[in-house]
C-alpha positions, 0 to 999 in steps of 0.5 A: 115381887121379891125385888119390891119386898127387898126395896121395902125392907131397906126403906124400913131399915132406914126408917128404923135407923132414923128413929134410933138416931132421934132417940139417942141424939135428942133424948140423951146427947142433945136434950136441949136444942131448937132442931128436934124435941126430945122423944119423951117431951113429944109423948108428954105433949100429946095430951096438951094437943087435946087441951091447948090446941083442940086436936079432935075438932081440928083433926076431924075438920081437916080429914073430913074436908079432904076425904069427902072432897075426894069421894064426891069428886070421884063420883061427880066425875063418874056421874058427869062422864057422859058430858065430860067426854065431849070437850066442847060443851059448857061444863068442860069449857068452863072447867078447862078455863079454870085449869088454864089459870092453874097452869100459871097461878099456884092453887094457893093464890086462888085459895087466898082469894077465897079467904079474902071473899069469905073470911068467916066461912068454914065451908070455904075450905071444902069449896077450895078442896073440892074445886081443886080435886074436881078440876084435876080429876076431870082433866085427867078423865078427859085426857085418858078418855081419848086414849081408850082402845078403839077396839073396845069402842067399836065392839060396843058400837057393834053391840048397839050400845047407846053413847051414854052406855058406851061411856059408862060401861066402856070408857069409864071402866077403861079410864078408872084405873088411871083415875085411881092412880091419879087419886094418890097424887091428888091425895097428897096434894090436897093434904099439902094445900089444905094445911097451908090454906088452914094456916093462912085462914085460921078457924079449924084444921091442922094448919091452925095448930101449926100456926098456933104452935109457931106463935107459941114457939112450941117445938114439941107440938109442931113435931107432934102434929107433924107425926100425926099428919104423916101417919094420917097421910100414910094410912089414907094412902093404904086405904086408897091402895086397898080400894084400888086393889079390891074394886079397880084391879084391872088395868 
C-alpha cells in the first residue's frame, strides 16, 4: 500500500509539473504558437463551446452511448450466461464468428460499414458501441468460465444445484471480478472508438466537436475538448473502481 501511495505521489508531481510548464511556457514565453494554446484562452473558450459547438448535447450523446452500452452489456452477459457457457450453441457461435473478423479487421472499419448503411441514424452509434462491448465481454466470460476452480463446480453439483443455478451462483460469481477488470480496458477502448466513429459520421458527439474545431483551426477548442474528454474518462474510471470495490470485492 505504501509503495502504491509513493508511486501515485510521484505521478501527481509529474502532472503538477506539466501544468506549471504549460502555464509558464505558453502563457508568458510562447503566447503565440501552433502547439498548445495559452491557458487563459482555454479558460475563455469554454463558454464558446456551449454557443458555437453545442457542447451539452454533444457531450451527453457520447457519455450516454458509452455508459448505457457498458451497463446493458454487463447485464446482458449475466442474463445470457447460461447460454454463453456452452460454446456450441447458436448465440455463442454467431458472436464468436464476429469476433473472428475483429481479429483481422480493426473495429472502426466495421463502424465505417455501419455509417455507410445508416448515414442518417443517430442510433447507429449505440449499435456500434454495444456490439463492440458485448462481443468483447462475452468472449472474456466464455474464456474465464473455463478456468473456474473445479472444486467449486463439484461442490455445487454435490449440493444438487441445477446447471442454470450453478452457472449463476458459482461460475458467474467466480468470473465477475475478471469481467470488471476487463471493463476498465473496454471503457477506455469505447471512448477512443466512439470519438473516432463520431468524427467520421458527424451528427452528435464529442468527435463532432473535434472535427468542427479542426475545420475552424480552433486550437483552444481542440485542447478544451481534449481536457473534457480526459477528465470524463478519469471520472468514469474512478466510478468503475468504486463499483468494483463496493460490489465485486472478492477475487
